[in-house]
HTML snippet that shows the backbone in 3Dmol.js (N, CA, C, O; Angstrom):
<script src="https://3Dmol.org/build/3Dmol-min.js"></script>
<div id="view" style="width:600px;height:400px;position:relative"></div>
<script>
const pdb = `
ATOM      1  N   UNK A   1     -23.846 -10.438  11.882  1.00  0.00           N
ATOM      2  CA  UNK A   1     -22.890 -11.277  11.147  1.00  0.00           C
ATOM      3  C   UNK A   1     -22.509 -10.623   9.820  1.00  0.00           C
ATOM      4  O   UNK A   1     -21.339 -10.595   9.439  1.00  0.00           O
ATOM      5  N   UNK A   2     -23.527 -10.094   9.120  1.00  0.00           N
ATOM      6  CA  UNK A   2     -23.234  -9.486   7.817  1.00  0.00           C
ATOM      7  C   UNK A   2     -22.340  -8.256   8.000  1.00  0.00           C
ATOM      8  O   UNK A   2     -21.383  -8.053   7.253  1.00  0.00           O
ATOM      9  N   UNK A   3     -22.668  -7.439   9.008  1.00  0.00           N
ATOM     10  CA  UNK A   3     -21.853  -6.242   9.234  1.00  0.00           C
ATOM     11  C   UNK A   3     -20.430  -6.628   9.598  1.00  0.00           C
ATOM     12  O   UNK A   3     -19.482  -5.976   9.160  1.00  0.00           O
ATOM     13  N   UNK A   4     -20.267  -7.673  10.390  1.00  0.00           N
ATOM     14  CA  UNK A   4     -18.917  -8.106  10.767  1.00  0.00           C
ATOM     15  C   UNK A   4     -18.138  -8.542   9.529  1.00  0.00           C
ATOM     16  O   UNK A   4     -16.954  -8.231   9.398  1.00  0.00           O
ATOM     17  N   UNK A   5     -18.795  -9.256   8.627  1.00  0.00           N
ATOM     18  CA  UNK A   5     -18.117  -9.699   7.410  1.00  0.00           C
ATOM     19  C   UNK A   5     -17.733  -8.508   6.547  1.00  0.00           C
ATOM     20  O   UNK A   5     -16.644  -8.474   5.974  1.00  0.00           O
ATOM     21  N   UNK A   6     -18.628  -7.532   6.455  1.00  0.00           N
ATOM     22  CA  UNK A   6     -18.342  -6.344   5.644  1.00  0.00           C
ATOM     23  C   UNK A   6     -17.170  -5.564   6.238  1.00  0.00           C
ATOM     24  O   UNK A   6     -16.265  -5.155   5.511  1.00  0.00           O
ATOM     25  N   UNK A   7     -17.186  -5.357   7.555  1.00  0.00           N
ATOM     26  CA  UNK A   7     -16.102  -4.600   8.177  1.00  0.00           C
ATOM     27  C   UNK A   7     -14.783  -5.347   8.043  1.00  0.00           C
ATOM     28  O   UNK A   7     -13.741  -4.727   7.833  1.00  0.00           O
ATOM     29  N   UNK A   8     -14.815  -6.670   8.162  1.00  0.00           N
ATOM     30  CA  UNK A   8     -13.580  -7.451   8.014  1.00  0.00           C
ATOM     31  C   UNK A   8     -13.029  -7.312   6.601  1.00  0.00           C
ATOM     32  O   UNK A   8     -11.826  -7.126   6.422  1.00  0.00           O
ATOM     33  N   UNK A   9     -13.898  -7.402   5.597  1.00  0.00           N
ATOM     34  CA  UNK A   9     -13.435  -7.278   4.219  1.00  0.00           C
ATOM     35  C   UNK A   9     -12.935  -5.864   3.951  1.00  0.00           C
ATOM     36  O   UNK A   9     -11.971  -5.679   3.207  1.00  0.00           O
ATOM     37  N   UNK A  10     -13.577  -4.867   4.547  1.00  0.00           N
ATOM     38  CA  UNK A  10     -13.116  -3.489   4.362  1.00  0.00           C
ATOM     39  C   UNK A  10     -11.727  -3.309   4.954  1.00  0.00           C
ATOM     40  O   UNK A  10     -10.863  -2.680   4.342  1.00  0.00           O
ATOM     41  N   UNK A  11     -11.511  -3.863   6.151  1.00  0.00           N
ATOM     42  CA  UNK A  11     -10.191  -3.755   6.779  1.00  0.00           C
ATOM     43  C   UNK A  11      -9.148  -4.442   5.902  1.00  0.00           C
ATOM     44  O   UNK A  11      -8.042  -3.931   5.726  1.00  0.00           O
ATOM     45  N   UNK A  12      -9.505  -5.605   5.352  1.00  0.00           N
ATOM     46  CA  UNK A  12      -8.568  -6.318   4.479  1.00  0.00           C
ATOM     47  C   UNK A  12      -8.223  -5.477   3.260  1.00  0.00           C
ATOM     48  O   UNK A  12      -7.059  -5.398   2.867  1.00  0.00           O
ATOM     49  N   UNK A  13      -9.223  -4.852   2.664  1.00  0.00           N
ATOM     50  CA  UNK A  13      -8.979  -4.018   1.477  1.00  0.00           C
ATOM     51  C   UNK A  13      -8.079  -2.838   1.830  1.00  0.00           C
ATOM     52  O   UNK A  13      -7.164  -2.506   1.077  1.00  0.00           O
ATOM     53  N   UNK A  14      -8.335  -2.206   2.972  1.00  0.00           N
ATOM     54  CA  UNK A  14      -7.521  -1.055   3.374  1.00  0.00           C
ATOM     55  C   UNK A  14      -6.077  -1.483   3.602  1.00  0.00           C
ATOM     56  O   UNK A  14      -5.151  -0.801   3.163  1.00  0.00           O
ATOM     57  N   UNK A  15      -5.879  -2.610   4.285  1.00  0.00           N
ATOM     58  CA  UNK A  15      -4.512  -3.079   4.556  1.00  0.00           C
ATOM     59  C   UNK A  15      -3.798  -3.407   3.250  1.00  0.00           C
ATOM     60  O   UNK A  15      -2.642  -3.028   3.060  1.00  0.00           O
ATOM     61  N   UNK A  16      -4.481  -4.109   2.350  1.00  0.00           N
ATOM     62  CA  UNK A  16      -3.850  -4.452   1.071  1.00  0.00           C
ATOM     63  C   UNK A  16      -3.508  -3.193   0.282  1.00  0.00           C
ATOM     64  O   UNK A  16      -2.454  -3.119  -0.349  1.00  0.00           O
ATOM     65  N   UNK A  17      -4.403  -2.199   0.316  1.00  0.00           N
ATOM     66  CA  UNK A  17      -4.133  -0.949  -0.394  1.00  0.00           C
ATOM     67  C   UNK A  17      -2.904  -0.251   0.180  1.00  0.00           C
ATOM     68  O   UNK A  17      -2.063   0.254  -0.563  1.00  0.00           O
ATOM     69  N   UNK A  18      -2.807  -0.228   1.508  1.00  0.00           N
ATOM     70  CA  UNK A  18      -1.643   0.399   2.146  1.00  0.00           C
ATOM     71  C   UNK A  18      -0.367  -0.330   1.753  1.00  0.00           C
ATOM     72  O   UNK A  18       0.653   0.306   1.491  1.00  0.00           O
ATOM     73  N   UNK A  19      -0.414  -1.661   1.710  1.00  0.00           N
ATOM     74  CA  UNK A  19       0.777  -2.431   1.338  1.00  0.00           C
ATOM     75  C   UNK A  19       1.183  -2.122  -0.099  1.00  0.00           C
ATOM     76  O   UNK A  19       2.364  -1.925  -0.388  1.00  0.00           O
ATOM     77  N   UNK A  20       0.200  -2.079  -0.999  1.00  0.00           N
ATOM     78  CA  UNK A  20       0.502  -1.818  -2.411  1.00  0.00           C
ATOM     79  C   UNK A  20       1.083  -0.417  -2.578  1.00  0.00           C
ATOM     80  O   UNK A  20       2.080  -0.236  -3.278  1.00  0.00           O
ATOM     81  N   UNK A  21       0.458   0.579  -1.934  1.00  0.00           N
ATOM     82  CA  UNK A  21       0.969   1.944  -2.049  1.00  0.00           C
ATOM     83  C   UNK A  21       2.338   2.067  -1.397  1.00  0.00           C
ATOM     84  O   UNK A  21       3.192   2.808  -1.884  1.00  0.00           O
ATOM     85  N   UNK A  22       2.554   1.348  -0.298  1.00  0.00           N
ATOM     86  CA  UNK A  22       3.858   1.374   0.371  1.00  0.00           C
ATOM     87  C   UNK A  22       4.952   0.845  -0.539  1.00  0.00           C
ATOM     88  O   UNK A  22       6.031   1.432  -0.627  1.00  0.00           O
ATOM     89  N   UNK A  23       4.674  -0.272  -1.222  1.00  0.00           N
ATOM     90  CA  UNK A  23       5.671  -0.834  -2.134  1.00  0.00           C
ATOM     91  C   UNK A  23       5.930   0.127  -3.285  1.00  0.00           C
ATOM     92  O   UNK A  23       7.081   0.333  -3.673  1.00  0.00           O
ATOM     93  N   UNK A  24       4.870   0.717  -3.836  1.00  0.00           N
ATOM     94  CA  UNK A  24       5.028   1.648  -4.948  1.00  0.00           C
ATOM     95  C   UNK A  24       5.836   2.869  -4.509  1.00  0.00           C
ATOM     96  O   UNK A  24       6.704   3.340  -5.243  1.00  0.00           O
ATOM     97  N   UNK A  25       5.547   3.378  -3.313  1.00  0.00           N
ATOM     98  CA  UNK A  25       6.278   4.541  -2.812  1.00  0.00           C
ATOM     99  C   UNK A  25       7.741   4.188  -2.588  1.00  0.00           C
ATOM    100  O   UNK A  25       8.620   4.994  -2.894  1.00  0.00           O
ATOM    101  N   UNK A  26       8.020   3.001  -2.061  1.00  0.00           N
ATOM    102  CA  UNK A  26       9.409   2.591  -1.830  1.00  0.00           C
ATOM    103  C   UNK A  26      10.162   2.507  -3.154  1.00  0.00           C
ATOM    104  O   UNK A  26      11.317   2.923  -3.241  1.00  0.00           O
ATOM    105  N   UNK A  27       9.508   1.968  -4.186  1.00  0.00           N
ATOM    106  CA  UNK A  27      10.158   1.886  -5.492  1.00  0.00           C
ATOM    107  C   UNK A  27      10.411   3.280  -6.060  1.00  0.00           C
ATOM    108  O   UNK A  27      11.467   3.535  -6.638  1.00  0.00           O
ATOM    109  N   UNK A  28       9.437   4.186  -5.895  1.00  0.00           N
ATOM    110  CA  UNK A  28       9.619   5.548  -6.395  1.00  0.00           C
ATOM    111  C   UNK A  28      10.770   6.237  -5.677  1.00  0.00           C
ATOM    112  O   UNK A  28      11.570   6.928  -6.306  1.00  0.00           O
ATOM    113  N   UNK A  29      10.858   6.052  -4.359  1.00  0.00           N
ATOM    114  CA  UNK A  29      11.949   6.669  -3.594  1.00  0.00           C
ATOM    115  C   UNK A  29      13.290   6.108  -4.051  1.00  0.00           C
ATOM    116  O   UNK A  29      14.255   6.856  -4.207  1.00  0.00           O
ATOM    117  N   UNK A  30      13.358   4.791  -4.269  1.00  0.00           N
ATOM    118  CA  UNK A  30      14.612   4.180  -4.717  1.00  0.00           C
ATOM    119  C   UNK A  30      15.007   4.725  -6.087  1.00  0.00           C
ATOM    120  O   UNK A  30      16.176   5.032  -6.318  1.00  0.00           O
ATOM    121  N   UNK A  31      14.042   4.845  -6.995  1.00  0.00           N
ATOM    122  CA  UNK A  31      14.344   5.388  -8.317  1.00  0.00           C
ATOM    123  C   UNK A  31      14.778   6.850  -8.217  1.00  0.00           C
ATOM    124  O   UNK A  31      15.692   7.274  -8.924  1.00  0.00           O
ATOM    125  N   UNK A  32      14.124   7.627  -7.337  1.00  0.00           N
ATOM    126  CA  UNK A  32      14.480   9.037  -7.195  1.00  0.00           C
ATOM    127  C   UNK A  32      15.890   9.184  -6.640  1.00  0.00           C
ATOM    128  O   UNK A  32      16.655  10.041  -7.083  1.00  0.00           O
ATOM    129  N   UNK A  33      16.233   8.325  -5.650  1.00  0.00           N
ATOM    130  CA  UNK A  33      17.579   8.401  -5.081  1.00  0.00           C
ATOM    131  C   UNK A  33      18.629   8.031  -6.129  1.00  0.00           C
ATOM    132  O   UNK A  33      19.671   8.680  -6.221  1.00  0.00           O
ATOM    133  N   UNK A  34      18.358   6.997  -6.914  1.00  0.00           N
ATOM    134  CA  UNK A  34      19.300   6.597  -7.960  1.00  0.00           C
ATOM    135  C   UNK A  34      19.414   7.699  -9.012  1.00  0.00           C
ATOM    136  O   UNK A  34      20.500   7.937  -9.541  1.00  0.00           O
ATOM    137  N   UNK A  35      18.306   8.371  -9.317  1.00  0.00           N
ATOM    138  CA  UNK A  35      18.325   9.436 -10.319  1.00  0.00           C
ATOM    139  C   UNK A  35      19.085  10.654  -9.803  1.00  0.00           C
ATOM    140  O   UNK A  35      19.826  11.286 -10.556  1.00  0.00           O
ATOM    141  N   UNK A  36      18.908  10.993  -8.517  1.00  0.00           N
ATOM    142  CA  UNK A  36      19.553  12.185  -7.972  1.00  0.00           C
ATOM    143  C   UNK A  36      21.052  11.968  -7.804  1.00  0.00           C
ATOM    144  O   UNK A  36      21.818  12.932  -7.809  1.00  0.00           O
ATOM    145  N   UNK A  37      21.484  10.709  -7.654  1.00  0.00           N
ATOM    146  CA  UNK A  37      22.916  10.458  -7.503  1.00  0.00           C
ATOM    147  C   UNK A  37      23.648  10.644  -8.827  1.00  0.00           C
ATOM    148  O   UNK A  37      24.797  11.085  -8.834  1.00  0.00           O
ATOM    149  N   UNK A  38      23.001  10.316  -9.952  1.00  0.00           N
ATOM    150  CA  UNK A  38      23.654  10.398 -11.256  1.00  0.00           C
ATOM    151  C   UNK A  38      23.721  11.830 -11.763  1.00  0.00           C
ATOM    152  O   UNK A  38      24.241  12.077 -12.851  1.00  0.00           O
TER     153      UNK A  38
END
`;
const viewer = $3Dmol.createViewer("view");
viewer.addModel(pdb, "pdb");
viewer.setStyle({}, {cartoon: {color: "spectrum"}});
viewer.zoomTo();
viewer.render();
</script>
């Protein structure tokens, strides 16, 4: 039970990290595209 809880929380942390980095990368790409157009 403890291992299952730990693995579940680890998966949650990994997914949240991927989402946060994905949003940050999307914002960086949008800023880079806007900068390269000007």
